[in-house]
N, C-alpha and C positions, 0 to 999 in steps of 0.2 A: 679380494677382501683387503681392506685397507688397514686393519688392525687385528690384534689377537684378542679373542674373546673366550672366556671360560664360563661354563654353566655348571653350577652346583646341582647335584641330583634333585634337591628339593625345589629347584626352580624350573625343572622340566614341566612342560604343559602336556596334559593328556591329549592324545591324538586319536583319530578313528581306529578302533580296535575291532577284531573279529574273533570268532570262536577259536580259542587256543592261542591267540596272539594279542599281546598288549603292546601299544605303541605310545611313545612320549616324544614330543617335539623338543629338540634342544635349540635349533637355530633354523630360521627361514629367511632367505634373502631373495632378491629379485630373480635369481636363477638357480639357487641351490637350497637343499634341505639336508639337515642332519637329524636323523630320527633314531631313537633307541627302540628296537623291537625285541620282544622276548617271546619265544615260541615254545610251546610244549613239545614233548617228544613226538616225532612222526607227524607233526602238524604241517599241512600244506596250505599256503595262501592261494586264493583264487587268482587267476591271471588279471593283472591290472597294470596301469602305467602311471607315471608321475608327470605327464605333460612335458613341458619344456624345462623342468627342473633337473639339475644334476643332483643325485642323491649319494651321500657319503656315509660309510659305516665300516664296521669290521666284525668278524665272527670270533667269538671267544670260545665257547664249547660248541660242538656239533658241526653241522655242515649246512650250506645253502646253495641253491641253484637259481641262477637268474637267466631269463630268456629276454632278449631285447630286439630280435628281428623277426620272430616267428619261424625261424629255421634252425637247424642244428649248428649252423655257422655262428649264430648269435647266442651262444650259451656259454655261461661262465659258472663253474662250480667252485665253491670256496669252503675252506675249513681252517682250523687253527694253523698258523704258520704259512699260509698262502700269502702271496703278494700280488 
């Protein structure tokens, strides 16, 4: 990324959402995405992928689990305070 960009909340674009999950796109480049996702309690997204995009985000409240190889070795669990 060649420069710093800031996106105001009102400038976020609606993205594909699903039951219990709303998504808004903040930034999309040739190889990366920044998406704000808000999930209801105990909501689980169906397994999906983002193709060749690197996806960036952080967890504020709650927890998240990401699978990226189809095996237990490719699992990352996150929550507030994780790096």
